[in-house]
N, CA, C and O of each residue as an XYZ file, in Angstrom:
648
protein
N      -2.586    -42.176     -0.536
C      -3.573    -41.293     -1.131
C      -4.149    -40.345     -0.078
O      -4.322    -39.153     -0.332
N      -4.450    -40.900      1.131
C      -4.983    -40.062      2.203
C      -3.980    -38.978      2.590
O      -4.349    -37.827      2.821
N      -2.697    -39.369      2.656
C      -1.648    -38.426      3.042
C      -1.562    -37.276      2.034
O      -1.427    -36.117      2.427
N      -1.638    -37.588      0.746
C      -1.590    -36.577     -0.300
C      -2.793    -35.649     -0.206
O      -2.660    -34.438     -0.384
N      -3.944    -36.197      0.069
C      -5.159    -35.399      0.217
C      -5.039    -34.455      1.405
O      -5.432    -33.291      1.317
N      -4.493    -34.954      2.523
C      -4.317    -34.121      3.713
C      -3.315    -33.000      3.469
O      -3.529    -31.870      3.908
N      -2.231    -33.301      2.777
C      -1.232    -32.273      2.449
C      -1.858    -31.190      1.573
O      -1.647    -29.999      1.800
N      -2.629    -31.613      0.572
C      -3.304    -30.655     -0.308
C      -4.302    -29.804      0.449
O      -4.388    -28.598      0.217
N      -5.055    -30.410      1.349
C      -6.026    -29.680      2.154
C      -5.328    -28.683      3.070
O      -5.792    -27.554      3.225
N      -4.222    -29.091      3.673
C      -3.453    -28.190      4.544
C      -2.925    -26.994      3.753
O      -2.948    -25.867      4.247
N      -2.452    -27.234      2.531
C      -1.956    -26.139      1.689
C      -3.082    -25.168      1.338
O      -2.893    -23.952      1.362
N      -4.255    -25.714      1.013
C      -5.407    -24.864      0.687
C      -5.820    -24.025      1.880
O      -6.087    -22.832      1.728
N      -5.880    -24.623      3.071
C      -6.239    -23.881      4.277
C      -5.220    -22.782      4.536
O      -5.597    -21.670      4.905
N      -3.939    -23.072      4.351
C      -2.891    -22.075      4.540
C      -3.081    -20.885      3.608
O      -2.941    -19.738      4.033
N      -3.396    -21.145      2.348
C      -3.621    -20.073      1.377
C      -4.827    -19.241      1.785
O      -4.790    -18.012      1.720
N      -5.904    -19.916      2.208
C      -7.111    -19.182      2.607
C      -6.867    -18.330      3.833
O      -7.329    -17.190      3.886
N      -6.151    -18.850      4.828
C      -5.863    -18.085      6.033
C      -4.990    -16.886      5.701
O      -5.253    -15.781      6.174
N      -3.968    -17.087      4.905
C      -3.095    -15.979      4.521
C      -3.870    -14.931      3.745
O      -3.682    -13.737      3.977
N      -4.729    -15.340      2.839
C      -5.516    -14.387      2.064
C      -6.459    -13.617      2.966
O      -6.631    -12.411      2.791
N      -7.070    -14.289      3.926
C      -8.007    -13.628      4.826
C      -7.301    -12.590      5.680
O      -7.896    -11.572      6.035
N      -6.036    -12.834      6.016
C      -5.287    -11.893      6.838
C      -4.549    -10.843      6.016
O      -3.849    -10.005      6.584
N      -4.686    -10.868      4.716
C      -4.022     -9.882      3.883
C      -2.540    -10.142      3.716
O      -1.819     -9.257      3.253
N      -2.056    -11.327      4.076
C      -0.646    -11.649      3.946
C      -0.452    -12.361      2.617
O      -1.153    -13.325      2.310
N       0.490    -11.886      1.845
C       0.757    -12.498      0.561
C       2.256    -12.608      0.370
O       3.038    -11.934      1.041
N       2.636    -13.454     -0.542
C       4.061    -13.572     -0.830
C       4.310    -13.535     -2.332
O       5.360    -13.979     -2.798
N       3.373    -13.019     -3.077
C       3.516    -12.978     -4.533
C       4.228    -11.701     -4.955
O       4.017    -10.630     -4.386
N       5.070    -11.845     -5.959
C       5.726    -10.670     -6.539
C       4.658     -9.850     -7.252
O       3.823    -10.400     -7.970
N       4.687     -8.558     -7.057
C       3.692     -7.722     -7.720
C       4.144     -7.511     -9.161
O       5.287     -7.127     -9.409
N       3.261     -7.758    -10.091
C       3.600     -7.591    -11.500
C       2.747     -6.485    -12.115
O       2.511     -6.458    -13.323
N       2.300     -5.594    -11.272
C       1.430     -4.509    -11.721
C       2.200     -3.199    -11.684
O       1.877     -2.290    -10.919
N       3.218     -3.121    -12.517
C       4.058     -1.930    -12.554
C       3.280     -0.751    -13.119
O       2.356     -0.924    -13.913
N       3.662      0.438    -12.704
C       3.031      1.641    -13.223
C       4.003      2.802    -13.152
O       4.962      2.800    -12.380
N       3.725      3.785    -13.978
C       4.386      5.081    -13.903
C       3.274      6.110    -13.821
O       2.414      6.191    -14.699
N       3.304      6.893    -12.751
C       2.299      7.935    -12.551
C       2.994      9.247    -12.260
O       4.161      9.283    -11.869
N       2.264     10.309    -12.455
C       2.777     11.647    -12.174
C       2.244     12.112    -10.827
O       1.063     11.948    -10.517
N       3.139     12.696    -10.031
C       2.725     13.218     -8.733
C       2.054     14.574     -8.940
O       2.121     15.155    -10.023
N       1.413     15.062     -7.892
C       0.770     16.379     -7.990
C       1.809     17.488     -8.116
O       1.465     18.633     -8.410
N       3.091     17.146     -7.893
C       4.180     18.106     -8.090
C       4.854     17.961     -9.444
O       5.840     18.644     -9.722
N       4.324     17.065    -10.301
C       4.859     16.904    -11.649
C       5.979     15.891    -11.774
O       6.554     15.762    -12.855
N       6.312     15.168    -10.721
C       7.378     14.165    -10.756
C       6.810     12.833    -11.228
O       5.755     12.405    -10.760
N       7.509     12.175    -12.156
C       7.104     10.839    -12.599
C       7.698      9.804    -11.666
O       8.895      9.823    -11.384
N       6.849      8.891    -11.185
C       7.294      7.832    -10.289
C       6.889      6.495    -10.886
O       5.724      6.269    -11.211
N       7.887      5.601    -11.025
C       7.666      4.250    -11.542
C       7.869      3.266    -10.412
O       8.914      3.263     -9.762
N       6.881      2.438    -10.179
C       6.938      1.492     -9.067
C       8.170      0.598     -9.150
O       8.873      0.431     -8.153
N       8.446      0.025    -10.307
C       9.568     -0.923    -10.431
C      10.924     -0.265    -10.129
O      11.880     -0.960     -9.783
N      11.015      1.041    -10.253
C      12.266      1.739     -9.944
C      12.466      1.928     -8.442
O      13.505      2.423     -8.003
N      11.465      1.531     -7.659
C      11.561      1.653     -6.206
C      12.036      0.360     -5.550
O      12.036      0.241     -4.325
N      12.446     -0.625     -6.388
C      13.001     -1.861     -5.816
C      14.165     -1.480     -4.913
O      14.927     -0.561     -5.214
N      14.289     -2.191     -3.812
C      15.291     -1.847     -2.813
C      14.693     -1.020     -1.692
O      15.341     -0.801     -0.669
N      13.446     -0.554     -1.874
C      12.729      0.187     -0.840
C      11.494     -0.604     -0.425
O      10.955     -1.393     -1.201
N      11.066     -0.382      0.789
C       9.781     -0.885      1.252
C       8.754      0.163      0.837
O       8.934      1.349      1.110
N       7.678     -0.268      0.180
C       6.704      0.671     -0.383
C       5.303      0.370      0.146
O       4.842     -0.771      0.105
N       4.648      1.391      0.634
C       3.241      1.303      0.999
C       2.475      2.060     -0.074
O       2.682      3.260     -0.250
N       1.592      1.374     -0.793
C       0.749      1.992     -1.807
C      -0.633      2.160     -1.194
O      -1.242      1.190     -0.743
N      -1.122      3.386     -1.180
C      -2.416      3.683     -0.574
C      -3.353      4.267     -1.625
O      -3.118      5.362     -2.135
N      -4.419      3.531     -1.946
C      -5.463      4.041     -2.836
C      -6.487      4.731     -1.939
O      -7.045      4.105     -1.037
N      -6.737      6.025     -2.184
C      -7.543      6.819     -1.270
C      -8.249      7.967     -1.995
O      -8.069      8.167     -3.196
N      -9.060      8.718     -1.233
C      -9.713      9.932     -1.747
C      -9.939     10.892     -0.583
O     -10.066     10.467      0.565
N      -9.988     12.164     -0.879
C     -10.160     13.188      0.158
C     -11.537     13.133      0.804
O     -11.689     13.553      1.951
N     -12.538     12.630      0.099
C     -13.905     12.583      0.614
C     -14.176     11.348      1.459
O     -15.275     11.209      1.996
N     -13.210     10.450      1.594
C     -13.374      9.154      2.264
C     -12.887      9.254      3.725
O     -11.686      9.400      3.952
N     -13.791      9.180      4.717
C     -13.365      9.308      6.123
C     -12.298      8.300      6.558
O     -11.326      8.717      7.189
N     -12.417      6.995      6.261
C     -11.331      6.092      6.672
C      -9.998      6.435      5.993
O      -8.932      6.260      6.584
N     -10.067      6.922      4.753
C      -8.839      7.337      4.056
C      -8.190      8.499      4.799
O      -6.982      8.502      5.033
N      -9.002      9.479      5.166
C      -8.478     10.642      5.887
C      -7.896     10.227      7.240
O      -6.914     10.813      7.695
N      -8.493      9.220      7.887
C      -7.977      8.745      9.174
C      -6.645      8.024      9.030
O      -5.836      8.024      9.958
N      -6.410      7.413      7.877
C      -5.159      6.669      7.685
C      -3.977      7.586      7.405
O      -2.839      7.229      7.710
N      -4.217      8.737      6.842
C      -3.123      9.605      6.403
C      -2.188     10.023      7.539
O      -0.973      9.978      7.345
N      -2.684     10.428      8.715
C      -1.726     10.756      9.789
C      -0.861      9.559     10.205
O       0.307      9.731     10.556
N      -1.428      8.360     10.167
C      -0.662      7.157     10.498
C       0.412      6.916      9.439
O       1.566      6.651      9.773
N       0.036      7.007      8.171
C       1.010      6.817      7.091
C       2.083      7.900      7.122
O       3.249      7.628      6.835
N       1.693      9.128      7.471
C       2.665     10.227      7.566
C       3.678      9.947      8.677
O       4.872     10.196      8.505
N       3.207      9.430      9.816
C       4.132      9.084     10.910
C       5.090      7.982     10.490
O       6.289      8.054     10.760
N       4.552      6.954      9.821
C       5.409      5.870      9.335
C       6.441      6.399      8.345
O       7.618      6.044      8.416
N       5.994      7.249      7.423
C       6.888      7.828      6.418
C       8.013      8.613      7.104
O       9.190      8.438      6.789
N       7.628      9.476      8.040
C       8.630     10.304      8.725
C       9.596      9.458      9.552
O      10.778      9.788      9.652
N       9.107      8.383     10.139
C       9.940      7.533     10.988
C      10.906      6.664     10.180
O      12.055      6.475     10.580
N      10.440      6.134      9.039
C      11.225      5.130      8.312
C      11.756      5.581      6.949
O      12.462      4.821      6.286
N      11.436      6.777      6.531
C      11.845      7.208      5.188
C      13.367      7.131      4.998
O      13.838      6.700      3.945
N      14.122      7.540      5.996
C      15.584      7.503      5.884
C      16.146      6.083      5.882
O      17.329      5.879      5.610
N      15.285      5.091      6.190
C      15.712      3.695      6.202
C      15.250      2.947      4.957
O      15.334      1.720      4.900
N      14.757      3.691      3.948
C      14.372      3.048      2.693
C      12.900      2.703      2.600
O      12.534      1.719      1.958
N      12.058      3.491      3.224
C      10.607      3.280      3.185
C       9.940      4.477      2.520
O      10.331      5.623      2.743
N       8.928      4.198      1.699
C       8.162      5.298      1.125
C       6.691      4.938      1.072
O       6.320      3.765      1.107
N       5.871      5.951      0.988
C       4.431      5.818      0.826
C       4.069      6.486     -0.489
O       4.564      7.569     -0.803
N       3.205      5.836     -1.254
C       2.657      6.434     -2.469
C       1.151      6.519     -2.294
O       0.462      5.499     -2.297
N       0.641      7.727     -2.144
C      -0.798      7.930     -2.065
C      -1.326      8.084     -3.481
O      -0.843      8.937     -4.227
N      -2.307      7.276     -3.868
C      -2.838      7.326     -5.238
C      -4.318      7.650     -5.195
O      -5.098      6.978     -4.520
N      -4.695      8.696     -5.928
C      -6.095      9.117     -5.990
C      -6.425      9.532     -7.419
O      -5.553      9.963     -8.173
N      -7.684      9.395     -7.775
C      -8.132      9.802     -9.114
C      -8.826     11.168     -9.079
O      -9.436     11.586    -10.063
N      -8.730     11.847     -7.952
C      -9.358     13.158     -7.848
C      -8.552     14.207     -8.625
O      -7.438     13.952     -9.083
N      -9.145     15.374     -8.754
C      -8.491     16.487     -9.455
C      -7.215     16.908     -8.721
O      -7.152     16.888     -7.491
N      -6.222     17.282     -9.490
C      -4.934     17.696     -8.947
C      -5.089     18.837     -7.947
O      -4.443     18.825     -6.899
N      -5.926     19.812     -8.248
C      -6.088     20.972     -7.356
C      -6.677     20.555     -6.007
O      -6.282     21.091     -4.972
N      -7.609     19.612     -6.007
C      -8.219     19.113     -4.766
C      -7.156     18.401     -3.930
O      -7.068     18.606     -2.719
N      -6.348     17.563     -4.586
C      -5.305     16.807     -3.893
C      -4.210     17.718     -3.357
O      -3.711     17.510     -2.252
N      -3.837     18.722     -4.135
C      -2.803     19.659     -3.700
C      -3.274     20.437     -2.475
O      -2.526     20.601     -1.511
N      -4.501     20.909     -2.517
C      -5.057     21.648     -1.380
C      -5.084     20.754     -0.129
O      -4.705     21.190      0.958
N      -5.530     19.514     -0.290
C      -5.595     18.594      0.846
C      -4.196     18.331      1.406
O      -3.990     18.383      2.619
N      -3.246     18.052      0.527
C      -1.861     17.800      0.962
C      -1.315     18.978      1.754
O      -0.702     18.802      2.808
N      -1.542     20.175      1.238
C      -1.012     21.369      1.895
C      -1.692     21.635      3.238
O      -1.030     22.014      4.204
N      -3.002     21.439      3.302
C      -3.747     21.684      4.543
C      -3.427     20.662      5.624
O      -3.498     20.967      6.814
N      -3.071     19.435      5.206
C      -2.854     18.360      6.176
C      -1.400     17.914      6.278
O      -1.097     16.900      6.906
N      -0.506     18.676      5.657
C       0.942     18.406      5.741
C       1.300     16.960      5.409
O       2.028     16.309      6.159
N       0.791     16.464      4.294
C       1.109     15.105      3.855
C       2.532     15.122      3.295
O       2.796     15.813      2.311
N       3.459     14.366      3.912
C       4.869     14.469      3.520
C       5.285     13.583      2.344
O       6.359     13.782      1.777
N       4.462     12.620      1.973
C       4.850     11.654      0.949
C       4.194     12.000     -0.393
O       3.251     12.790     -0.437
N       4.694     11.411     -1.485
C       4.157     11.730     -2.821
C       2.694     11.312     -2.969
O       2.292     10.224     -2.556
N       1.926     12.196     -3.564
C       0.550     11.898     -3.936
C       0.518     11.837     -5.453
O       0.881     12.791     -6.142
N       0.069     10.676     -5.962
C       0.097     10.427     -7.399
C      -1.300     10.504     -7.992
O      -2.293     10.169     -7.347
N      -1.347     10.960     -9.248
C      -2.609     11.061     -9.972
C      -2.903      9.714    -10.613
O      -2.281      9.332    -11.604
N      -3.860      9.001    -10.032
C      -4.207      7.669    -10.500
C      -5.092      7.706    -11.729
O      -5.619      8.753    -12.106
N      -5.243      6.556    -12.342
C      -6.087      6.416    -13.533
C      -7.094      5.289    -13.309
O      -6.900      4.426    -12.452
N      -8.158      5.311    -14.083
C      -9.144      4.232    -13.994
C      -8.525      2.902    -14.395
O      -8.880      1.858    -13.848
N      -7.598      2.939    -15.350
C      -6.916      1.707    -15.768
C      -6.130      1.107    -14.598
O      -6.139     -0.108    -14.398
N      -5.452      1.961    -13.831
C      -4.686      1.484    -12.685
C      -5.618      0.892    -11.631
O      -5.299     -0.133    -11.028
N      -6.758      1.524    -11.406
C      -7.723      0.994    -10.438
C      -8.214     -0.382    -10.865
O      -8.379     -1.273    -10.031
N      -8.443     -0.554    -12.145
C      -8.850     -1.875    -12.650
C      -7.721     -2.880    -12.485
O      -7.953     -4.011    -12.056
N      -6.506     -2.481    -12.820
C      -5.357     -3.372    -12.734
C      -5.151     -3.868    -11.299
O      -4.816     -5.033    -11.088
N      -5.349     -2.993    -10.323
C      -5.193     -3.354     -8.923
C      -6.495     -3.839     -8.280
O      -6.554     -4.080     -7.075
N      -7.528     -3.977     -9.101
C      -8.828     -4.475     -8.648
C      -9.353     -3.680     -7.460
O      -9.765     -4.249     -6.449
N      -9.334     -2.352     -7.597
C      -9.818     -1.475     -6.536
C     -11.313     -1.263     -6.724
O     -11.744     -0.574     -7.649
N     -12.093     -1.858     -5.841
C     -13.545     -1.684     -5.895
C     -14.036     -0.883     -4.703
O     -15.187     -0.447     -4.676
N     -13.167     -0.684     -3.712
C     -13.489      0.113     -2.535
C     -12.185      0.695     -1.996
O     -11.105      0.148     -2.219
N     -12.304      1.806     -1.288
C     -11.131      2.447     -0.692
C     -11.420      2.716      0.773
O     -12.582      2.754      1.176
N     -10.389      2.902      1.567
C      -8.975      2.809      1.225
C      -8.543      1.350      1.040
O      -9.063      0.430      1.671
N      -7.586      1.192      0.160
C      -6.958     -0.120     -0.027
C      -5.459      0.106     -0.069
O      -4.959      0.984     -0.772
N      -4.756     -0.711      0.702
C      -3.329     -0.529      0.872
C      -2.593     -1.813      0.498
O      -3.065     -2.920      0.756
N      -1.441     -1.635     -0.107
C      -0.506     -2.727     -0.388
C       0.827     -2.359      0.253
O       1.262     -1.210      0.164
N       1.471     -3.313      0.891
C       2.831     -3.100      1.382
C       3.737     -4.076      0.651
O       3.523     -5.288      0.682
N       4.749     -3.531     -0.005
C       5.710     -4.322     -0.770
C       7.060     -4.290     -0.062
O       7.477     -3.251      0.449
N       7.742     -5.440     -0.037
C       9.077     -5.462      0.553
C      10.099     -4.936     -0.461
O       9.734     -4.494     -1.550
N      11.353     -4.988     -0.098
C      12.415     -4.423     -0.940
C      12.554     -5.110     -2.293
O      13.142     -4.552     -3.219
N      12.013     -6.324     -2.406
C      12.064     -7.059     -3.669
C      10.794     -6.902     -4.496
O      10.656     -7.533     -5.544
N       9.875     -6.076     -4.039
C       8.625     -5.880     -4.764
C       7.589     -6.950     -4.482
O       6.610     -7.075     -5.219
N       7.791     -7.729     -3.418
C       6.856     -8.782     -3.045
C       5.787     -8.193     -2.125
O       6.107     -7.508     -1.154
N       4.517     -8.461     -2.434
C       3.420     -7.977     -1.597
C       3.469     -8.731     -0.274
O       3.371     -9.958     -0.244
N       3.619     -7.991      0.811
C       3.686     -8.607      2.135
C       2.396     -8.399      2.930
O       2.145     -9.110      3.903
N       1.582     -7.428      2.520
C       0.307     -7.198      3.191
C      -0.596     -6.399      2.275
O      -0.153     -5.501      1.560
N      -1.881     -6.750      2.313
C      -2.909     -5.916      1.704
C      -3.928     -5.636      2.785
O      -4.103     -6.429      3.710
N      -4.597     -4.510      2.665
C      -5.598     -4.147      3.651
C      -6.677     -3.332      2.970
O      -6.392     -2.328      2.317
N      -7.906     -3.765      3.124
C      -9.052     -2.996      2.653
C      -9.668     -2.347      3.873
O      -9.983     -3.024      4.852
N      -9.843     -1.030      3.820
C     -10.372     -0.306      4.969
C      -9.249      0.106      5.894
O      -8.096     -0.282      5.706
N      -9.598      0.899      6.899
C      -8.588      1.342      7.861
C      -9.247      1.575      9.205
O     -10.350      2.114      9.291
N      -8.555      1.162     10.250
C      -8.961      1.422     11.629
C      -7.709      1.794     12.411
O      -6.638      1.246     12.149
N      -7.820      2.716     13.368
C      -6.628      3.165     14.120
C      -5.846      2.030     14.776
O      -4.631      2.136     14.940
N      -6.528      0.943     15.156
C      -5.817     -0.158     15.813
C      -4.845     -0.872     14.877
O      -4.055     -1.697     15.337
N      -4.880     -0.583     13.597
C      -3.912     -1.161     12.649
C      -2.526     -0.536     12.781
O      -1.540     -1.111     12.320
N      -2.446      0.639     13.409
C      -1.184      1.377     13.451
C      -0.035      0.561     14.040
O       1.051      0.533     13.461
N      -0.247     -0.100     15.172
C       0.844     -0.843     15.803
C       1.332     -1.983     14.913
O       2.536     -2.206     14.790
N       0.400     -2.705     14.292
C       0.793     -3.791     13.404
C       1.570     -3.301     12.193
O       2.525     -3.945     11.759
N       1.156     -2.151     11.643
C       1.877     -1.576     10.503
C       3.281     -1.159     10.919
O       4.246     -1.373     10.186
N       3.385     -0.564     12.098
C       4.685     -0.144     12.611
C       5.620     -1.341     12.745
O       6.781     -1.274     12.342
N       5.115     -2.430     13.308
C       5.913     -3.641     13.491
C       6.343     -4.221     12.140
O       7.500     -4.602     11.960
N       5.398     -4.283     11.190
C       5.714     -4.839      9.872
C       6.745     -3.984      9.140
O       7.732     -4.513      8.629
N       6.531     -2.683      9.084
C       7.477     -1.782      8.381
C       8.850     -1.881      9.026
O       9.862     -1.963      8.331
N       8.887     -1.874     10.356
C      10.161     -1.971     11.067
C      10.924     -3.237     10.670
O      12.132     -3.194     10.436
N      10.214     -4.355     10.598
C      10.897     -5.604     10.230
C      11.319     -5.608      8.760
O      12.381     -6.135      8.426
N      10.502     -5.028      7.880
C      10.851     -5.032      6.458
C      12.027     -4.128      6.123
O      12.839     -4.474      5.265
N      12.137     -2.990      6.773
C      13.277     -2.106      6.471
C      14.584     -2.697      6.981
O      15.660     -2.336      6.506
N      14.489     -3.613      7.955
C      15.696     -4.237      8.515
C      16.117     -5.489      7.760
O      17.219     -5.993      7.974
N      15.244     -6.008      6.864
C      15.584     -7.226      6.097
C      16.709     -6.965      5.122
O      17.122     -7.872      4.399
């Protein structure tokens, strides 16, 4: 009985530690189809086989703006290896288009919905999800700091090689 209790406690601690670090291994079942600011329809489930970084952001959010150059570098470095970034915002299309053009954002910016924000439980931004080629969430991150760049680079590099 003690052994079973210890095994259960160890499993619970493992889940809590993984959750605290944003590491997950659950398949994402929150599929969506959204339209980009260029009019292209993008469906998450059709991106299986690619490593996907989903970034919920806004132009008025300083940490969001700080993350975009990092995501752009990752996109440019790994896009040819099956990596993509989807920037999702609920702002007006004209605001997003102007921002993309002024800041040379190379990846698709999608027009998000309140329903999608609820589905992904977005209560604060920026919030990022990284999915592996099978659609499994490998990392989540709330907020952004420049020191995350090296860890993201290492993770993306390993996922595109899997």
